[in-house]
Every structure is written in C-alpha cells, then in structure tokens.
C-alpha positions as a Markdown table, in Angstrom:
| # | Residue | x | y | z |
|---|---|---|---|---|
| 1 | Met | -29.9 | 45.6 | -26.4 |
| 2 | Val | -32.2 | 45.2 | -29.1 |
| 3 | Gly | -32.0 | 48.1 | -31.8 |
| 4 | Ser | -34.8 | 49.1 | -33.6 |
| 5 | Leu | -33.6 | 47.7 | -37.0 |
| 6 | Thr | -35.0 | 44.6 | -38.1 |
| 7 | His | -32.8 | 41.3 | -37.3 |
| 8 | Arg | -31.9 | 39.3 | -40.2 |
| 9 | Ile | -31.6 | 35.6 | -38.4 |
| 10 | Leu | -30.3 | 32.7 | -41.1 |
| 11 | Ile | -30.8 | 29.7 | -39.0 |
| 12 | Thr | -28.8 | 26.3 | -40.5 |
| 13 | Gly | -30.1 | 23.4 | -39.3 |
| 14 | Ala | -33.5 | 25.1 | -39.1 |
| 15 | Ser | -35.1 | 21.5 | -39.7 |
| 16 | Gly | -33.7 | 19.7 | -37.0 |
| 17 | Phe | -35.3 | 19.4 | -33.3 |
| 18 | Val | -33.0 | 22.5 | -31.8 |
| 19 | Gly | -33.4 | 24.4 | -35.0 |
| 20 | Ser | -37.2 | 24.1 | -34.9 |
| 21 | Ala | -37.6 | 24.8 | -31.4 |
| 22 | Leu | -35.0 | 28.4 | -32.2 |
| 23 | Ser | -37.0 | 29.2 | -35.1 |
| 24 | Gln | -40.7 | 28.7 | -33.2 |
| 25 | Leu | -39.1 | 31.0 | -30.7 |
| 26 | Leu | -38.3 | 33.6 | -32.6 |
| 27 | Glu | -41.8 | 34.1 | -34.6 |
| 28 | Arg | -42.9 | 33.8 | -31.3 |
| 29 | Asp | -41.2 | 36.3 | -28.7 |
| 30 | His | -39.2 | 38.1 | -31.1 |
| 31 | Arg | -40.9 | 40.1 | -33.8 |
| 32 | Glu | -38.6 | 42.1 | -34.2 |
| 33 | Cys | -36.8 | 39.3 | -36.1 |
| 34 | Glu | -37.0 | 38.1 | -39.7 |
| 35 | Val | -35.9 | 34.3 | -39.6 |
| 36 | Phe | -34.3 | 32.7 | -42.8 |
| 37 | Ala | -34.6 | 29.0 | -41.9 |
| 38 | Phe | -32.2 | 26.7 | -43.9 |
| 39 | Gly | -32.3 | 22.9 | -43.9 |
| 40 | His | -31.0 | 19.8 | -45.4 |
| 41 | Gly | -33.0 | 17.4 | -47.4 |
| 42 | Lys | -36.4 | 16.8 | -48.9 |
| 43 | Gly | -39.6 | 18.9 | -48.3 |
| 44 | Gln | -37.3 | 21.8 | -47.6 |
| 45 | Val | -38.5 | 25.7 | -48.4 |
| 46 | Asn | -34.8 | 26.6 | -48.3 |
| 47 | Pro | -32.4 | 23.2 | -49.0 |
| 48 | Ile | -29.0 | 24.3 | -48.3 |
| 49 | Asp | -26.0 | 21.5 | -48.5 |
| 50 | Leu | -22.7 | 22.7 | -46.3 |
| 51 | Met | -20.5 | 21.3 | -48.8 |
| 52 | Asp | -21.7 | 23.1 | -51.6 |
| 53 | Arg | -19.3 | 26.0 | -51.5 |
| 54 | Asp | -21.4 | 27.9 | -54.2 |
| 55 | Ala | -24.8 | 27.3 | -52.6 |
| 56 | Val | -23.6 | 28.4 | -49.1 |
| 57 | Glu | -22.4 | 31.8 | -50.9 |
| 58 | Ala | -25.2 | 32.2 | -52.6 |
| 59 | Ala | -27.6 | 31.8 | -49.6 |
| 60 | Val | -25.5 | 34.7 | -47.2 |
| 61 | Ser | -24.9 | 36.9 | -50.0 |
| 62 | Lys | -29.1 | 36.8 | -50.7 |
| 63 | Val | -29.9 | 37.0 | -46.8 |
| 64 | Arg | -27.2 | 39.3 | -45.8 |
| 65 | Pro | -28.2 | 38.4 | -42.3 |
| 66 | Thr | -27.2 | 40.4 | -39.1 |
| 67 | Ala | -26.6 | 37.1 | -37.2 |
| 68 | Leu | -26.1 | 33.6 | -38.4 |
| 69 | Val | -26.6 | 30.7 | -35.8 |
| 70 | His | -24.9 | 27.5 | -37.1 |
| 71 | Leu | -26.8 | 24.4 | -35.8 |
| 72 | Ala | -26.4 | 22.0 | -38.8 |
| 73 | Ala | -24.2 | 19.0 | -38.0 |
| 74 | Val | -23.9 | 15.5 | -37.7 |
| 75 | Ala | -25.1 | 15.8 | -34.0 |
| 76 | Ala | -25.9 | 12.0 | -32.7 |
| 77 | Pro | -22.7 | 10.9 | -31.6 |
| 78 | Leu | -23.2 | 7.5 | -33.1 |
| 79 | Asp | -23.8 | 8.9 | -36.6 |
| 80 | Ala | -20.6 | 10.3 | -36.2 |
| 81 | Arg | -18.6 | 7.2 | -35.1 |
| 82 | His | -20.3 | 5.2 | -38.0 |
| 83 | Ala | -19.5 | 7.6 | -40.6 |
| 84 | Pro | -16.4 | 9.7 | -39.3 |
| 85 | Arg | -15.5 | 10.9 | -42.4 |
| 86 | His | -18.9 | 12.6 | -43.3 |
| 87 | Ala | -18.9 | 14.0 | -39.8 |
| 88 | Trp | -15.7 | 15.7 | -40.2 |
| 89 | Asp | -16.6 | 17.2 | -43.6 |
| 90 | Val | -19.9 | 18.8 | -42.3 |
| 91 | Asn | -19.1 | 19.5 | -38.8 |
| 92 | Leu | -15.4 | 20.9 | -39.9 |
| 93 | Thr | -15.6 | 21.7 | -43.5 |
| 94 | Gly | -19.0 | 22.5 | -43.6 |
| 95 | Thr | -18.5 | 25.2 | -41.0 |
| 96 | Met | -15.7 | 27.2 | -42.7 |
| 97 | Asn | -17.4 | 27.4 | -45.6 |
| 98 | Leu | -20.2 | 29.0 | -43.9 |
| 99 | Ala | -18.1 | 31.2 | -41.5 |
| 100 | Glu | -15.8 | 32.4 | -44.7 |
| 101 | Ser | -18.9 | 33.2 | -46.8 |
| 102 | Val | -20.1 | 35.6 | -43.8 |
| 103 | Met | -16.9 | 37.5 | -43.3 |
| 104 | Arg | -17.4 | 38.0 | -47.1 |
| 105 | His | -20.6 | 38.6 | -47.8 |
| 106 | Ala | -22.1 | 39.9 | -44.1 |
| 107 | Pro | -18.9 | 41.0 | -42.5 |
| 108 | Glu | -20.8 | 42.7 | -39.8 |
| 109 | Ala | -23.0 | 39.6 | -38.7 |
| 110 | Lys | -22.3 | 37.6 | -35.7 |
| 111 | Phe | -21.9 | 34.0 | -36.3 |
| 112 | Val | -23.1 | 32.2 | -33.2 |
| 113 | Tyr | -21.6 | 28.5 | -33.5 |
| 114 | Val | -23.1 | 25.9 | -32.0 |
| 115 | Gly | -20.6 | 23.5 | -30.5 |
| 116 | Ser | -20.8 | 20.9 | -27.6 |
| 117 | Ser | -19.5 | 20.0 | -24.5 |
| 118 | Glu | -18.6 | 16.4 | -25.7 |
| 119 | Ala | -15.6 | 19.0 | -26.7 |
| 120 | Tyr | -14.4 | 19.0 | -23.4 |
| 121 | Gly | -13.9 | 14.7 | -23.3 |
| 122 | Ala | -11.0 | 13.9 | -21.0 |
| 123 | Thr | -11.1 | 17.0 | -19.1 |
| 124 | Phe | -14.3 | 15.9 | -17.5 |
| 125 | Gln | -12.3 | 13.2 | -16.0 |
| 126 | Ser | -9.8 | 15.5 | -14.6 |
| 127 | Ala | -12.3 | 17.6 | -13.1 |
| 128 | Ala | -13.7 | 14.4 | -11.1 |
| 129 | Gly | -17.1 | 15.6 | -11.1 |
| 130 | Arg | -16.6 | 19.7 | -10.8 |
| 131 | Pro | -18.3 | 21.8 | -12.9 |
| 132 | Val | -16.0 | 22.7 | -16.1 |
| 133 | Thr | -15.6 | 26.4 | -17.2 |
| 134 | Glu | -14.8 | 27.4 | -20.7 |
| 135 | Ser | -11.2 | 28.4 | -20.1 |
| 136 | Glu | -10.5 | 24.5 | -19.5 |
| 137 | Pro | -8.9 | 22.3 | -22.4 |
| 138 | Leu | -10.6 | 20.6 | -25.0 |
| 139 | Arg | -9.8 | 17.0 | -25.0 |
| 140 | Pro | -12.5 | 15.4 | -27.2 |
| 141 | Thr | -12.7 | 11.3 | -26.6 |
| 142 | Thr | -15.2 | 10.6 | -29.4 |
| 143 | Val | -15.1 | 11.3 | -33.4 |
| 144 | Tyr | -18.3 | 13.6 | -32.7 |
| 145 | Gly | -16.4 | 15.6 | -30.0 |
| 146 | Ala | -13.3 | 16.3 | -31.8 |
| 147 | Thr | -15.5 | 17.5 | -35.0 |
| 148 | Lys | -17.2 | 19.7 | -32.3 |
| 149 | Ala | -13.9 | 20.8 | -30.7 |
| 150 | Thr | -11.9 | 21.2 | -34.4 |
| 151 | Ala | -14.7 | 23.2 | -35.6 |
| 152 | Asp | -14.6 | 25.6 | -32.4 |
| 153 | Leu | -10.7 | 26.0 | -32.3 |
| 154 | Met | -11.3 | 27.2 | -35.8 |
| 155 | Ile | -14.1 | 29.5 | -35.3 |
| 156 | Gly | -12.3 | 31.0 | -32.5 |
| 157 | Gln | -8.9 | 31.6 | -34.5 |
| 158 | Met | -11.2 | 33.2 | -37.5 |
| 159 | Ala | -12.3 | 36.0 | -34.8 |
| 160 | Tyr | -8.9 | 37.1 | -34.8 |
| 161 | Asp | -9.1 | 37.6 | -38.7 |
| 162 | Gly | -12.5 | 39.6 | -38.2 |
| 163 | Leu | -15.6 | 37.1 | -37.8 |
| 164 | Arg | -18.0 | 38.3 | -35.1 |
| 165 | Ala | -17.8 | 35.2 | -33.7 |
| 166 | Val | -19.8 | 34.1 | -30.5 |
| 167 | Arg | -19.3 | 30.3 | -29.3 |
| 168 | Cys | -21.7 | 28.2 | -27.4 |
| 169 | Arg | -20.9 | 24.5 | -25.9 |
| 170 | Pro | -24.4 | 23.4 | -24.9 |
| 171 | Phe | -24.7 | 20.4 | -22.5 |
| 172 | Asn | -27.0 | 17.8 | -22.7 |
| 173 | His | -30.4 | 19.0 | -23.9 |
| 174 | Thr | -33.8 | 17.2 | -24.4 |
| 175 | Gly | -37.5 | 18.1 | -25.1 |
| 176 | Pro | -40.4 | 17.1 | -26.8 |
| 177 | Gly | -39.7 | 16.3 | -30.4 |
| 178 | Gln | -36.4 | 15.3 | -29.7 |
| 179 | Ser | -35.2 | 11.9 | -32.5 |
| 180 | Asp | -35.1 | 8.7 | -30.0 |
| 181 | Ala | -31.1 | 8.3 | -30.7 |
| 182 | Tyr | -31.1 | 10.4 | -27.5 |
| 183 | Val | -31.1 | 8.7 | -24.3 |
| 184 | Val | -33.7 | 10.5 | -22.8 |
| 185 | Ser | -36.1 | 10.3 | -25.6 |
| 186 | Ala | -34.8 | 6.7 | -26.2 |
| 187 | Phe | -36.1 | 5.7 | -22.5 |
| 188 | Ala | -39.6 | 7.7 | -23.5 |
| 189 | Arg | -40.6 | 5.7 | -26.0 |
| 190 | Gln | -39.8 | 2.7 | -24.7 |
| 191 | Val | -41.5 | 3.0 | -21.8 |
| 192 | Ala | -44.7 | 4.3 | -23.9 |
| 193 | Glu | -44.6 | 1.6 | -26.3 |
| 194 | Ile | -44.8 | -1.1 | -23.3 |
| 195 | Met | -47.9 | 0.9 | -22.2 |
| 196 | Ala | -49.2 | 0.5 | -25.7 |
| 197 | Gly | -48.9 | -3.0 | -25.3 |
| 198 | Lys | -46.4 | -3.1 | -28.1 |
| 199 | Asn | -43.5 | -4.4 | -25.9 |
| 200 | Glu | -42.9 | -6.8 | -23.2 |
| 201 | Pro | -42.3 | -4.6 | -19.9 |
| 202 | Val | -38.4 | -5.3 | -20.2 |
| 203 | Ile | -36.3 | -2.1 | -20.9 |
| 204 | His | -32.1 | -3.3 | -22.0 |
| 205 | Val | -29.9 | -0.4 | -20.6 |
| 206 | Gly | -26.6 | 0.5 | -20.5 |
| 207 | Asn | -24.8 | 2.4 | -17.3 |
| 208 | Leu | -27.5 | 4.0 | -15.4 |
| 209 | Asp | -24.7 | 5.0 | -12.9 |
| 210 | Val | -23.0 | 7.9 | -15.2 |
| 211 | Glu | -24.4 | 11.5 | -14.2 |
| 212 | Arg | -25.4 | 13.9 | -17.3 |
| 213 | Asp | -26.1 | 17.7 | -17.2 |
| 214 | Phe | -29.5 | 18.4 | -18.6 |
| 215 | Leu | -31.6 | 20.9 | -20.0 |
| 216 | Asp | -34.8 | 21.5 | -21.8 |
| 217 | Val | -34.0 | 22.2 | -25.3 |
| 218 | Arg | -36.2 | 25.4 | -24.9 |
| 219 | Asp | -33.9 | 26.9 | -22.4 |
| 220 | Val | -30.7 | 26.3 | -24.5 |
| 221 | Val | -32.5 | 28.2 | -27.4 |
| 222 | Arg | -33.3 | 31.0 | -25.5 |
| 223 | Ala | -29.9 | 31.6 | -24.9 |
| 224 | Tyr | -29.3 | 31.4 | -28.8 |
| 225 | Ala | -32.0 | 33.9 | -29.1 |
| 226 | Arg | -30.3 | 36.1 | -26.9 |
| 227 | Phe | -26.6 | 35.8 | -28.4 |
| 228 | Ala | -28.3 | 36.4 | -32.1 |
| 229 | Thr | -30.4 | 39.9 | -30.9 |
| 230 | Leu | -28.3 | 41.3 | -28.1 |
| 231 | Asp | -25.9 | 43.9 | -28.6 |
| 232 | Leu | -22.8 | 41.7 | -27.4 |
| 233 | Asp | -19.3 | 42.6 | -28.2 |
| 234 | Ala | -18.0 | 39.0 | -30.4 |
| 235 | Glu | -14.8 | 38.7 | -29.2 |
| 236 | Pro | -12.2 | 36.0 | -29.8 |
| 237 | Asp | -12.5 | 34.6 | -26.2 |
| 238 | Cys | -16.8 | 35.0 | -26.8 |
| 239 | Val | -17.1 | 31.6 | -25.4 |
| 240 | Tyr | -20.0 | 30.3 | -23.2 |
| 241 | Asn | -21.4 | 27.1 | -21.9 |
| 242 | Ile | -25.0 | 26.4 | -21.8 |
| 243 | Ala | -25.4 | 24.2 | -18.6 |
| 244 | Ser | -27.2 | 23.9 | -15.7 |
| 245 | Gly | -24.5 | 22.8 | -13.0 |
| 246 | Gln | -26.4 | 19.9 | -12.0 |
| 247 | Pro | -25.7 | 16.6 | -13.0 |
| 248 | Arg | -28.2 | 14.2 | -13.1 |
| 249 | Lys | -28.2 | 10.2 | -12.6 |
| 250 | Ile | -29.4 | 8.3 | -16.1 |
| 251 | Arg | -30.4 | 5.9 | -13.3 |
| 252 | His | -33.0 | 8.5 | -12.0 |
| 253 | Ile | -34.6 | 9.9 | -15.2 |
| 254 | Leu | -35.4 | 6.3 | -16.1 |
| 255 | Asp | -37.4 | 5.9 | -13.0 |
| 256 | Met | -39.1 | 9.1 | -13.5 |
| 257 | Leu | -40.3 | 7.8 | -16.8 |
| 258 | Ile | -41.3 | 4.5 | -15.4 |
| 259 | Ala | -43.1 | 6.1 | -12.4 |
| 260 | Arg | -45.1 | 7.8 | -15.0 |
| 261 | Ser | -46.4 | 4.7 | -16.8 |
| 262 | Gly | -47.8 | 3.6 | -13.6 |
| 263 | Ile | -46.4 | -0.3 | -14.9 |
| 264 | Asp | -44.2 | -2.6 | -13.3 |
| 265 | Ile | -41.1 | -2.5 | -16.0 |
| 266 | Glu | -38.4 | -4.5 | -15.6 |
| 267 | Val | -34.9 | -3.1 | -16.1 |
| 268 | Arg | -31.9 | -5.0 | -17.7 |
| 269 | Thr | -28.1 | -4.3 | -18.2 |
| 270 | Ala | -27.4 | -5.2 | -21.6 |
| 271 | Pro | -23.4 | -5.9 | -22.0 |
| 272 | Asp | -23.0 | -4.2 | -25.7 |
| 273 | Arg | -24.4 | -1.0 | -24.1 |
| 274 | Leu | -21.9 | -0.8 | -22.0 |
| 275 | Arg | -19.0 | 1.6 | -23.1 |
| 276 | Leu | -15.7 | 1.5 | -21.7 |
| 277 | Asn | -14.2 | 4.4 | -20.0 |
| 278 | Glu | -17.1 | 6.1 | -19.7 |
| 279 | Thr | -16.9 | 9.6 | -18.1 |
| 280 | Pro | -18.4 | 9.2 | -14.7 |
| 281 | Val | -19.7 | 12.6 | -14.1 |
| 282 | Val | -20.3 | 15.6 | -16.5 |
| 283 | Cys | -21.1 | 18.9 | -15.3 |
| 284 | Gly | -21.0 | 22.6 | -16.7 |
| 285 | Asp | -20.0 | 25.8 | -15.0 |
| 286 | Ala | -22.6 | 28.7 | -16.8 |
| 287 | Ser | -21.7 | 31.3 | -14.8 |
| 288 | Lys | -20.5 | 33.6 | -17.5 |
| 289 | Ala | -23.7 | 33.4 | -19.3 |
| 290 | Arg | -26.0 | 33.8 | -16.2 |
| 291 | Asp | -23.5 | 36.9 | -15.4 |
| 292 | Arg | -23.4 | 38.6 | -19.1 |
| 293 | Leu | -26.4 | 37.5 | -20.8 |
| 294 | Asn | -28.7 | 37.1 | -17.5 |
| 295 | Trp | -29.6 | 33.3 | -18.8 |
| 296 | Arg | -30.4 | 30.7 | -16.7 |
| 297 | Pro | -32.3 | 27.6 | -17.1 |
| 298 | Leu | -36.0 | 28.2 | -16.1 |
| 299 | Val | -37.8 | 25.1 | -17.2 |
| 300 | Pro | -38.2 | 22.7 | -13.8 |
| 301 | Phe | -36.5 | 18.8 | -15.1 |
| 302 | Glu | -39.7 | 17.7 | -14.0 |
| 303 | Gln | -41.8 | 19.5 | -16.8 |
| 304 | Thr | -39.3 | 18.2 | -19.3 |
| 305 | Ile | -39.7 | 15.0 | -18.4 |
| 306 | Ala | -43.4 | 15.2 | -18.5 |
| 307 | Asp | -43.1 | 16.8 | -22.0 |
| 308 | Val | -41.2 | 14.3 | -23.6 |
| 309 | Phe | -42.7 | 11.5 | -22.5 |
| 310 | Gly | -46.5 | 12.9 | -23.2 |
| 311 | Tyr | -44.8 | 13.4 | -26.9 |
| 312 | Trp | -44.2 | 9.6 | -27.2 |
| 313 | His | -47.2 | 8.7 | -25.5 |
| 314 | Gln | -49.3 | 10.5 | -27.6 |
| 315 | Lys | -46.8 | 9.2 | -30.8 |
| 316 | Cys | -47.4 | 5.6 | -29.4 |
| 317 | Ser | -50.9 | 5.7 | -28.8 |
| 318 | Ala | -52.1 | 7.4 | -32.5 |
| 319 | Arg | -49.6 | 4.3 | -34.2 |
C-alpha cells in the first residue's frame, strides 16, 4: 500500500483532458504525492516535447520520479488518421524516449503506460459482443490503434529488460471539459448550441446503433492514481483493462442528451459520417483491475451525461 515516503509522480500530457483530471485528483486526495505536471504547447509551466530526447532526459533526470504516468499522445483517432507520421512519432518514438530515460535515470520508478482499447481492433469483431480480456490479441484497425498497440508491446518488451511497467488499456471515457472531437462531448455541444439558439434543431449523425463501453474520466484517473501510488509488483504481464463491462448504444446516449434539452430535435443520418466495417460492439473485461486494485467504476453514467451536458450548456450560454 502507500508508503510513508512522498511519491514523486511525473505526468506527461498533464495539460490535457485526462491529465488535468489526474492532477486534480492527486492534489486533492493524495497529499503524500508531489506532482510534476509536464505538458506540451504554449503557456505550460513545464513544457516538454517527447521527440526532443535531450529535453526528456533532462526532465526525468531532474525529477527522478517514483512513478511516471504517460498520458501524452496524439489521442484523437481522427487526428492520427489525418497525420499518421506525426502520430507514430509521438505515440511510439516519444514513448520510447521517455521509457529509456526512466530506465537510465529513475530505474526504480513505475512506468504507467496509458494505452487504449483501440489496440484490440478486430478482436472485438471476433468477440461478438463478449467482454475482451487483457490476454486477447491486439489487432488494431486504425492508425491510432496501431500506434498505441505497438507502443504497448514495446513497453511490455522493455519490462523484460527491467522497466517497471504497468500497461493500462482504457476504454471510451468522457466527462466535463472533454474536447468535442469525441462523440459524447460533440453531441452535448450540438444540443447546447441548439438550446442557445445558435443552430437549427437538427443534429447530423453517423451510425447510432454501435455500442461502446463508456466510463467517467474521474473513475479512469482513480485507476491511474492507484497504479502510481500503490506498492504493486510491476511485472512484464502487468496489463489492465479499464472498462465498465457495460456497452451502451450511441443512440441511447444522444437520446439522453436531447431529453435534457427539453427541445424537439431532429436527428438526421449523414452518409459522410458512416464508416465502413465499423465494429458493432466494444466491451472490456476489467475483472483483473477489480481483483488486484479493488477498482470499479463509481460515477453513475447518468451523472456523467449530466455533467458533460452542463459543461457545454454553460459554455454555449456564456458566449
């Protein structure tokens, strides 16, 4: 369990949606932790470019963390598809630079690699709706999924060379403050804009019949915090799905958001938003995290939807 010594936790991607939520959680509930938040872009207190090996070396050497949570990535699948070379550079080579630096300058630190359920890809098709476990093959079908799967395997291999790695495979997660590049937040923004009178009461959608395993970001970062602070054995097979185990139809999520508006909103299917060979059902088995971490989702999905909607309603009303 948590020891008496202060944990020095370095977070990459700390300025992002998930990184911000993790930083807030650690500062609120883990006073025994000293958090070093590294982000990318203008205005960051600790800016870091993962492609700059010297900068990565200097950062890790200076902090000498007891744990590192690696969130920095080209995280939106659409961004990865439009700029695949950049996605490979950041998600794979950037991860390698970071892991190598940890092995050199903080060899006792836990390296918490945040991958993605997208790494399973075509495995969801063969699972036919059954929750997928960590032992099943990584068969990515998207650029983003491929970059995350490859980095996942690389970190797993480096664990055999001594990296104290924990690999997480989170499933879809959302919450207030998420970019509208993701489906729940995109729907919530559109509904909020209609309520504010900025758009006609029509939403254009893709396939609403697919089912996805959704979590609240606040539940997801609780898992990351536990990996970083608990005295867990970091072994080569230390891989965990972070999932609810309960797939939800995208149509149902949109219906929940429209119901909150109190407005009669027309939903139109846009052919250009339909994807070929889209996976019908994505669902994860997180029993390993439940058994070893005593982790399970706690935030009701209805509360998640209410909070995402509330965020966009306030944002659109203030404009």
